[in-house]
C-alpha atoms as an extended CHARMM CRD file, in Angstrom:
* protein
*
       209  EXT
         1         1  UNK       CA            -81.8730000000       21.1600000000      -14.6160000000  PROA      1               0.0000000000
         2         2  UNK       CA            -81.4910000000       18.3550000000      -12.0850000000  PROA      2               0.0000000000
         3         3  UNK       CA            -83.5810000000       18.7780000000       -8.9500000000  PROA      3               0.0000000000
         4         4  UNK       CA            -81.6110000000       19.1360000000       -5.6800000000  PROA      4               0.0000000000
         5         5  UNK       CA            -81.2930000000       16.0080000000       -3.6020000000  PROA      5               0.0000000000
         6         6  UNK       CA            -83.9280000000       16.2190000000       -0.8740000000  PROA      6               0.0000000000
         7         7  UNK       CA            -83.0710000000       15.2630000000        2.7290000000  PROA      7               0.0000000000
         8         8  UNK       CA            -85.6750000000       12.4950000000        2.5280000000  PROA      8               0.0000000000
         9         9  UNK       CA            -84.1250000000       11.0090000000       -0.6200000000  PROA      9               0.0000000000
        10        10  UNK       CA            -80.6330000000       11.2940000000        0.8370000000  PROA      10              0.0000000000
        11        11  UNK       CA            -81.7590000000        9.3880000000        3.9200000000  PROA      11              0.0000000000
        12        12  UNK       CA            -83.3500000000        6.6960000000        1.7310000000  PROA      12              0.0000000000
        13        13  UNK       CA            -80.0400000000        6.2370000000       -0.0790000000  PROA      13              0.0000000000
        14        14  UNK       CA            -78.1070000000        6.0320000000        3.1940000000  PROA      14              0.0000000000
        15        15  UNK       CA            -80.4840000000        3.4280000000        4.5900000000  PROA      15              0.0000000000
        16        16  UNK       CA            -80.3990000000        1.3620000000        1.3710000000  PROA      16              0.0000000000
        17        17  UNK       CA            -76.6820000000        0.5290000000        1.6630000000  PROA      17              0.0000000000
        18        18  UNK       CA            -76.5080000000       -3.2420000000        2.3330000000  PROA      18              0.0000000000
        19        19  UNK       CA            -73.8040000000       -3.0480000000        4.9960000000  PROA      19              0.0000000000
        20        20  UNK       CA            -74.4610000000       -6.6450000000        6.0590000000  PROA      20              0.0000000000
        21        21  UNK       CA            -72.8980000000       -7.7690000000        2.7510000000  PROA      21              0.0000000000
        22        22  UNK       CA            -69.2020000000       -7.0460000000        3.1310000000  PROA      22              0.0000000000
        23        23  UNK       CA            -67.3000000000       -4.9910000000        0.6090000000  PROA      23              0.0000000000
        24        24  UNK       CA            -65.6270000000       -5.1560000000       -1.7810000000  PROA      24              0.0000000000
        25        25  UNK       CA            -67.9780000000       -6.7910000000       -4.2550000000  PROA      25              0.0000000000
        26        26  UNK       CA            -66.3740000000       -8.5090000000       -7.2370000000  PROA      26              0.0000000000
        27        27  UNK       CA            -67.5180000000       -9.8440000000      -10.6120000000  PROA      27              0.0000000000
        28        28  UNK       CA            -66.8090000000      -13.4150000000      -11.7400000000  PROA      28              0.0000000000
        29        29  UNK       CA            -67.7370000000      -15.1070000000      -15.0270000000  PROA      29              0.0000000000
        30        30  UNK       CA            -69.6880000000      -18.3560000000      -14.9440000000  PROA      30              0.0000000000
        31        31  UNK       CA            -68.7610000000      -20.0170000000      -18.2440000000  PROA      31              0.0000000000
        32        32  UNK       CA            -71.1580000000      -22.9250000000      -17.7370000000  PROA      32              0.0000000000
        33        33  UNK       CA            -74.2450000000      -20.6950000000      -17.4370000000  PROA      33              0.0000000000
        34        34  UNK       CA            -72.9500000000      -17.8260000000      -19.6040000000  PROA      34              0.0000000000
        35        35  UNK       CA            -73.5790000000      -15.3710000000      -16.7740000000  PROA      35              0.0000000000
        36        36  UNK       CA            -71.7150000000      -12.9080000000      -14.6070000000  PROA      36              0.0000000000
        37        37  UNK       CA            -71.8720000000      -13.3950000000      -10.8350000000  PROA      37              0.0000000000
        38        38  UNK       CA            -71.5220000000      -10.4820000000       -8.4390000000  PROA      38              0.0000000000
        39        39  UNK       CA            -70.0550000000      -11.7100000000       -5.1490000000  PROA      39              0.0000000000
        40        40  UNK       CA            -69.5870000000      -10.0450000000       -1.7670000000  PROA      40              0.0000000000
        41        41  UNK       CA            -66.5500000000      -10.5900000000        0.4450000000  PROA      41              0.0000000000
        42        42  UNK       CA            -66.8840000000      -13.7030000000        2.5780000000  PROA      42              0.0000000000
        43        43  UNK       CA            -64.7300000000      -16.4420000000        4.0260000000  PROA      43              0.0000000000
        44        44  UNK       CA            -67.2950000000      -19.1290000000        3.1570000000  PROA      44              0.0000000000
        45        45  UNK       CA            -66.6360000000      -20.7500000000       -0.2440000000  PROA      45              0.0000000000
        46        46  UNK       CA            -70.3450000000      -21.4860000000       -0.8990000000  PROA      46              0.0000000000
        47        47  UNK       CA            -71.6860000000      -18.0580000000        0.0610000000  PROA      47              0.0000000000
        48        48  UNK       CA            -71.2960000000      -14.5190000000       -1.1590000000  PROA      48              0.0000000000
        49        49  UNK       CA            -73.6420000000      -14.3610000000       -4.1390000000  PROA      49              0.0000000000
        50        50  UNK       CA            -75.2610000000      -10.9600000000       -4.6670000000  PROA      50              0.0000000000
        51        51  UNK       CA            -76.6000000000      -11.1320000000       -8.2220000000  PROA      51              0.0000000000
        52        52  UNK       CA            -76.4970000000      -13.1420000000      -11.4370000000  PROA      52              0.0000000000
        53        53  UNK       CA            -76.3500000000      -11.0640000000      -14.6150000000  PROA      53              0.0000000000
        54        54  UNK       CA            -76.7790000000      -12.3730000000      -18.2080000000  PROA      54              0.0000000000
        55        55  UNK       CA            -73.6790000000      -12.6950000000      -20.3540000000  PROA      55              0.0000000000
        56        56  UNK       CA            -74.4730000000       -9.4680000000      -22.2670000000  PROA      56              0.0000000000
        57        57  UNK       CA            -74.5930000000       -7.4660000000      -19.0150000000  PROA      57              0.0000000000
        58        58  UNK       CA            -70.9440000000       -7.3400000000      -17.9570000000  PROA      58              0.0000000000
        59        59  UNK       CA            -71.0870000000       -3.5510000000      -17.5710000000  PROA      59              0.0000000000
        60        60  UNK       CA            -74.2080000000       -3.9040000000      -15.4220000000  PROA      60              0.0000000000
        61        61  UNK       CA            -72.4380000000       -6.4480000000      -13.2190000000  PROA      61              0.0000000000
        62        62  UNK       CA            -69.4740000000       -4.0830000000      -12.8340000000  PROA      62              0.0000000000
        63        63  UNK       CA            -71.8530000000       -1.2540000000      -11.9180000000  PROA      63              0.0000000000
        64        64  UNK       CA            -73.5490000000       -3.3440000000       -9.2260000000  PROA      64              0.0000000000
        65        65  UNK       CA            -70.1950000000       -4.3610000000       -7.7540000000  PROA      65              0.0000000000
        66        66  UNK       CA            -68.7740000000       -0.8290000000       -7.8430000000  PROA      66              0.0000000000
        67        67  UNK       CA            -71.8680000000        0.7220000000       -6.2640000000  PROA      67              0.0000000000
        68        68  UNK       CA            -71.2500000000       -1.1070000000       -2.9690000000  PROA      68              0.0000000000
        69        69  UNK       CA            -68.2310000000        1.0770000000       -2.2060000000  PROA      69              0.0000000000
        70        70  UNK       CA            -68.9520000000        4.0230000000       -4.5260000000  PROA      70              0.0000000000
        71        71  UNK       CA            -72.2410000000        5.0270000000       -2.8890000000  PROA      71              0.0000000000
        72        72  UNK       CA            -70.7910000000        5.2380000000        0.6640000000  PROA      72              0.0000000000
        73        73  UNK       CA            -67.7940000000        7.1340000000       -0.7280000000  PROA      73              0.0000000000
        74        74  UNK       CA            -70.0810000000        9.6650000000       -2.4470000000  PROA      74              0.0000000000
        75        75  UNK       CA            -72.1360000000       10.1030000000        0.7260000000  PROA      75              0.0000000000
        76        76  UNK       CA            -68.9390000000       10.6770000000        2.7080000000  PROA      76              0.0000000000
        77        77  UNK       CA            -67.9640000000       13.3130000000        0.1490000000  PROA      77              0.0000000000
        78        78  UNK       CA            -71.3630000000       15.0040000000        0.5530000000  PROA      78              0.0000000000
        79        79  UNK       CA            -70.7900000000       15.1320000000        4.3150000000  PROA      79              0.0000000000
        80        80  UNK       CA            -67.2710000000       16.5090000000        3.8610000000  PROA      80              0.0000000000
        81        81  UNK       CA            -68.3080000000       19.2000000000        1.3910000000  PROA      81              0.0000000000
        82        82  UNK       CA            -71.3430000000       20.1550000000        3.4770000000  PROA      82              0.0000000000
        83        83  UNK       CA            -69.1550000000       20.6140000000        6.5490000000  PROA      83              0.0000000000
        84        84  UNK       CA            -66.5750000000       22.5250000000        4.4860000000  PROA      84              0.0000000000
        85        85  UNK       CA            -69.2550000000       24.8360000000        3.0700000000  PROA      85              0.0000000000
        86        86  UNK       CA            -70.6440000000       25.5380000000        6.5240000000  PROA      86              0.0000000000
        87        87  UNK       CA            -67.1680000000       26.2440000000        7.9150000000  PROA      87              0.0000000000
        88        88  UNK       CA            -66.3650000000       28.5120000000        4.9440000000  PROA      88              0.0000000000
        89        89  UNK       CA            -69.5710000000       30.4950000000        5.3730000000  PROA      89              0.0000000000
        90        90  UNK       CA            -68.9350000000       30.8940000000        9.0920000000  PROA      90              0.0000000000
        91        91  UNK       CA            -65.3710000000       32.0610000000        8.4020000000  PROA      91              0.0000000000
        92        92  UNK       CA            -66.6570000000       34.5850000000        5.8450000000  PROA      92              0.0000000000
        93        93  UNK       CA            -69.0770000000       36.0330000000        8.4030000000  PROA      93              0.0000000000
        94        94  UNK       CA            -66.2520000000       36.3300000000       10.9260000000  PROA      94              0.0000000000
        95        95  UNK       CA            -63.9620000000       38.0380000000        8.4020000000  PROA      95              0.0000000000
        96        96  UNK       CA            -66.7080000000       40.4940000000        7.4810000000  PROA      96              0.0000000000
        97        97  UNK       CA            -67.3330000000       41.2290000000       11.1600000000  PROA      97              0.0000000000
        98        98  UNK       CA            -63.6490000000       41.8950000000       11.7830000000  PROA      98              0.0000000000
        99        99  UNK       CA            -63.4830000000       44.1760000000        8.7250000000  PROA      99              0.0000000000
       100       100  UNK       CA            -66.3380000000       46.4690000000        9.8100000000  PROA      100             0.0000000000
       101       101  UNK       CA            -65.9120000000       46.3290000000       13.5820000000  PROA      101             0.0000000000
       102       102  UNK       CA            -64.8810000000       49.5380000000       15.3470000000  PROA      102             0.0000000000
       103       103  UNK       CA            -62.7730000000       49.6800000000       18.4870000000  PROA      103             0.0000000000
       104       104  UNK       CA            -64.7100000000       52.3790000000       20.2650000000  PROA      104             0.0000000000
       105       105  UNK       CA            -66.2070000000       52.6760000000       23.7550000000  PROA      105             0.0000000000
       106       106  UNK       CA            -69.3250000000       54.5580000000       22.6360000000  PROA      106             0.0000000000
       107       107  UNK       CA            -72.6190000000       52.8050000000       23.4100000000  PROA      107             0.0000000000
       108       108  UNK       CA            -75.2040000000       55.2950000000       22.1810000000  PROA      108             0.0000000000
       109       109  UNK       CA            -76.4480000000       52.7490000000       19.6390000000  PROA      109             0.0000000000
       110       110  UNK       CA            -76.8520000000       55.0810000000       16.6750000000  PROA      110             0.0000000000
       111       111  UNK       CA            -73.5570000000       56.7690000000       15.7840000000  PROA      111             0.0000000000
       112       112  UNK       CA            -70.9930000000       55.8440000000       13.1360000000  PROA      112             0.0000000000
       113       113  UNK       CA            -69.1340000000       53.7130000000       15.6990000000  PROA      113             0.0000000000
       114       114  UNK       CA            -72.0680000000       51.8950000000       17.2730000000  PROA      114             0.0000000000
       115       115  UNK       CA            -73.7800000000       50.8620000000       14.0370000000  PROA      115             0.0000000000
       116       116  UNK       CA            -70.7810000000       48.9370000000       12.6010000000  PROA      116             0.0000000000
       117       117  UNK       CA            -70.2280000000       47.2720000000       15.9860000000  PROA      117             0.0000000000
       118       118  UNK       CA            -73.8720000000       46.2070000000       16.0800000000  PROA      118             0.0000000000
       119       119  UNK       CA            -73.6440000000       44.7690000000       12.5590000000  PROA      119             0.0000000000
       120       120  UNK       CA            -70.3680000000       43.0010000000       13.4140000000  PROA      120             0.0000000000
       121       121  UNK       CA            -72.0290000000       41.4040000000       16.4380000000  PROA      121             0.0000000000
       122       122  UNK       CA            -74.8920000000       40.1770000000       14.2400000000  PROA      122             0.0000000000
       123       123  UNK       CA            -72.4200000000       38.6490000000       11.7830000000  PROA      123             0.0000000000
       124       124  UNK       CA            -70.5830000000       36.8510000000       14.5860000000  PROA      124             0.0000000000
       125       125  UNK       CA            -73.8880000000       35.5000000000       15.8980000000  PROA      125             0.0000000000
       126       126  UNK       CA            -74.6790000000       34.2030000000       12.4330000000  PROA      126             0.0000000000
       127       127  UNK       CA            -71.2800000000       32.5020000000       12.2410000000  PROA      127             0.0000000000
       128       128  UNK       CA            -71.8530000000       30.8840000000       15.6340000000  PROA      128             0.0000000000
       129       129  UNK       CA            -75.2920000000       29.6780000000       14.5310000000  PROA      129             0.0000000000
       130       130  UNK       CA            -73.8010000000       28.0580000000       11.4290000000  PROA      130             0.0000000000
       131       131  UNK       CA            -71.1830000000       26.2400000000       13.4890000000  PROA      131             0.0000000000
       132       132  UNK       CA            -73.8160000000       24.9840000000       15.9270000000  PROA      132             0.0000000000
       133       133  UNK       CA            -76.2530000000       23.7000000000       13.2950000000  PROA      133             0.0000000000
       134       134  UNK       CA            -76.5480000000       19.9210000000       13.7380000000  PROA      134             0.0000000000
       135       135  UNK       CA            -76.1860000000       17.6720000000       10.7230000000  PROA      135             0.0000000000
       136       136  UNK       CA            -79.2730000000       15.9860000000        9.2860000000  PROA      136             0.0000000000
       137       137  UNK       CA            -78.0620000000       12.6010000000       10.5230000000  PROA      137             0.0000000000
       138       138  UNK       CA            -76.9460000000       13.2670000000       14.0860000000  PROA      138             0.0000000000
       139       139  UNK       CA            -76.5320000000        9.6730000000       15.2000000000  PROA      139             0.0000000000
       140       140  UNK       CA            -72.7460000000        9.7860000000       14.8900000000  PROA      140             0.0000000000
       141       141  UNK       CA            -69.8750000000       12.2260000000       15.4380000000  PROA      141             0.0000000000
       142       142  UNK       CA            -70.0840000000       15.2320000000       13.1130000000  PROA      142             0.0000000000
       143       143  UNK       CA            -67.1460000000       16.9980000000       11.3840000000  PROA      143             0.0000000000
       144       144  UNK       CA            -66.3990000000       20.4180000000       12.8440000000  PROA      144             0.0000000000
       145       145  UNK       CA            -67.9290000000       19.5500000000       16.2210000000  PROA      145             0.0000000000
       146       146  UNK       CA            -66.2170000000       19.0960000000       19.5720000000  PROA      146             0.0000000000
       147       147  UNK       CA            -67.7140000000       16.7360000000       22.1690000000  PROA      147             0.0000000000
       148       148  UNK       CA            -67.0730000000       16.8410000000       25.9010000000  PROA      148             0.0000000000
       149       149  UNK       CA            -67.7870000000       14.9120000000       29.0990000000  PROA      149             0.0000000000
       150       150  UNK       CA            -67.3700000000       15.5900000000       32.7600000000  PROA      150             0.0000000000
       151       151  UNK       CA            -63.8420000000       14.7090000000       33.7840000000  PROA      151             0.0000000000
       152       152  UNK       CA            -62.1250000000       16.6240000000       31.0000000000  PROA      152             0.0000000000
       153       153  UNK       CA            -62.5090000000       14.2540000000       28.0330000000  PROA      153             0.0000000000
       154       154  UNK       CA            -62.9630000000       16.0910000000       24.7330000000  PROA      154             0.0000000000
       155       155  UNK       CA            -63.0160000000       14.9730000000       21.1230000000  PROA      155             0.0000000000
       156       156  UNK       CA            -62.7610000000       17.3010000000       18.1250000000  PROA      156             0.0000000000
       157       157  UNK       CA            -64.0890000000       15.5430000000       15.0460000000  PROA      157             0.0000000000
       158       158  UNK       CA            -62.2790000000       16.6720000000       11.8760000000  PROA      158             0.0000000000
       159       159  UNK       CA            -63.6450000000       14.2470000000        9.2850000000  PROA      159             0.0000000000
       160       160  UNK       CA            -65.6530000000       11.0690000000        8.7660000000  PROA      160             0.0000000000
       161       161  UNK       CA            -64.4940000000        8.1220000000        6.6780000000  PROA      161             0.0000000000
       162       162  UNK       CA            -65.7570000000        4.5680000000        6.1320000000  PROA      162             0.0000000000
       163       163  UNK       CA            -64.0430000000        1.1950000000        6.2870000000  PROA      163             0.0000000000
       164       164  UNK       CA            -63.3000000000       -0.0470000000        2.7360000000  PROA      164             0.0000000000
       165       165  UNK       CA            -64.4030000000       -3.5900000000        3.5630000000  PROA      165             0.0000000000
       166       166  UNK       CA            -67.5910000000       -3.2600000000        5.6100000000  PROA      166             0.0000000000
       167       167  UNK       CA            -68.5270000000        0.4300000000        5.3230000000  PROA      167             0.0000000000
       168       168  UNK       CA            -68.3660000000        1.0830000000        9.0780000000  PROA      168             0.0000000000
       169       169  UNK       CA            -68.1450000000        4.7970000000        9.8360000000  PROA      169             0.0000000000
       170       170  UNK       CA            -64.9910000000        6.0850000000       11.5170000000  PROA      170             0.0000000000
       171       171  UNK       CA            -64.5750000000        9.5620000000       13.0070000000  PROA      171             0.0000000000
       172       172  UNK       CA            -61.0540000000       10.9850000000       12.7960000000  PROA      172             0.0000000000
       173       173  UNK       CA            -59.8980000000       13.8490000000       14.9690000000  PROA      173             0.0000000000
       174       174  UNK       CA            -58.1850000000       14.8360000000       18.1980000000  PROA      174             0.0000000000
       175       175  UNK       CA            -58.8940000000       13.6800000000       21.7420000000  PROA      175             0.0000000000
       176       176  UNK       CA            -58.0010000000       15.6440000000       24.8630000000  PROA      176             0.0000000000
       177       177  UNK       CA            -57.1890000000       13.1530000000       27.5890000000  PROA      177             0.0000000000
       178       178  UNK       CA            -54.8320000000       13.0950000000       30.5610000000  PROA      178             0.0000000000
       179       179  UNK       CA            -53.8800000000       16.7090000000       29.9830000000  PROA      179             0.0000000000
       180       180  UNK       CA            -52.8630000000       16.5010000000       26.3220000000  PROA      180             0.0000000000
       181       181  UNK       CA            -54.2660000000       16.3200000000       22.7690000000  PROA      181             0.0000000000
       182       182  UNK       CA            -53.6640000000       13.1950000000       20.6700000000  PROA      182             0.0000000000
       183       183  UNK       CA            -54.9230000000       11.9510000000       17.2790000000  PROA      183             0.0000000000
       184       184  UNK       CA            -57.5560000000        9.2390000000       17.4730000000  PROA      184             0.0000000000
       185       185  UNK       CA            -60.1600000000        7.3110000000       15.4880000000  PROA      185             0.0000000000
       186       186  UNK       CA            -63.5950000000        6.5870000000       16.9600000000  PROA      186             0.0000000000
       187       187  UNK       CA            -66.0980000000        4.0240000000       15.6910000000  PROA      187             0.0000000000
       188       188  UNK       CA            -69.8200000000        3.3300000000       16.1050000000  PROA      188             0.0000000000
       189       189  UNK       CA            -69.3780000000        1.5040000000       19.4110000000  PROA      189             0.0000000000
       190       190  UNK       CA            -67.3470000000        4.4460000000       20.7390000000  PROA      190             0.0000000000
       191       191  UNK       CA            -70.1860000000        6.8010000000       19.8120000000  PROA      191             0.0000000000
       192       192  UNK       CA            -72.6720000000        4.6390000000       21.7210000000  PROA      192             0.0000000000
       193       193  UNK       CA            -70.3460000000        4.4100000000       24.7330000000  PROA      193             0.0000000000
       194       194  UNK       CA            -69.7770000000        8.1630000000       24.9920000000  PROA      194             0.0000000000
       195       195  UNK       CA            -73.4220000000        8.9790000000       24.3390000000  PROA      195             0.0000000000
       196       196  UNK       CA            -74.3900000000        6.6420000000       27.1710000000  PROA      196             0.0000000000
       197       197  UNK       CA            -71.8590000000        8.4520000000       29.3730000000  PROA      197             0.0000000000
       198       198  UNK       CA            -73.6920000000       11.7180000000       28.6850000000  PROA      198             0.0000000000
       199       199  UNK       CA            -71.3170000000       13.5530000000       26.3500000000  PROA      199             0.0000000000
       200       200  UNK       CA            -72.4380000000       16.9380000000       25.0300000000  PROA      200             0.0000000000
       201       201  UNK       CA            -71.8300000000       18.6210000000       21.7050000000  PROA      201             0.0000000000
       202       202  UNK       CA            -69.6920000000       21.5010000000       22.9430000000  PROA      202             0.0000000000
       203       203  UNK       CA            -69.7640000000       23.1620000000       19.5230000000  PROA      203             0.0000000000
       204       204  UNK       CA            -73.5310000000       23.4520000000       19.5960000000  PROA      204             0.0000000000
       205       205  UNK       CA            -73.3470000000       25.0090000000       23.0550000000  PROA      205             0.0000000000
       206       206  UNK       CA            -70.5700000000       27.4390000000       22.2060000000  PROA      206             0.0000000000
       207       207  UNK       CA            -67.8540000000       25.5810000000       24.0350000000  PROA      207             0.0000000000
       208       208  UNK       CA            -65.6870000000       24.2190000000       21.2570000000  PROA      208             0.0000000000
       209       209  UNK       CA            -62.0710000000       25.3150000000       20.9190000000  PROA      209             0.0000000000
């Protein structure tokens, strides 16, 4: 059985992505040297070489080229599924709480009405804790979280994607501004700007819609 991916190994993979070398990477034959050349996207005709692979290694060259976009895509999918799993677990706790809760004014703490209410409250607390758990890499917007600043600005992050050419992260969601919600995409520089302005993670503090 394959061992689970550890947080440390996941972080190593994330940090190993050579974002300075623009995607996509492509494979080109060099008939003079009988080799395959893996090239990164560049506007300079004499630059862009990533690797030179022997003529018998065409599949290896294709693997190297594909990995530049495939690895970020797989990491994005891990983030999406992790957020989906957390949201699903939180929703299950809420559904269970609603199913066993009792609409009763008794507060003795031990009767057939108070015990289910107490358990329902515990389940709702567990759901809230799941929704407020920060992601392992909290240096960018996180799916399922809502961020807020003084003045009324809010941003609900629904998903994270990456630019197909350079791998830059982009947060997609809804912004509340000037009294209305509107779809928006935020990038790394936006994250730095709003963090400098003192935004808070409203989800983690129980204030998300």
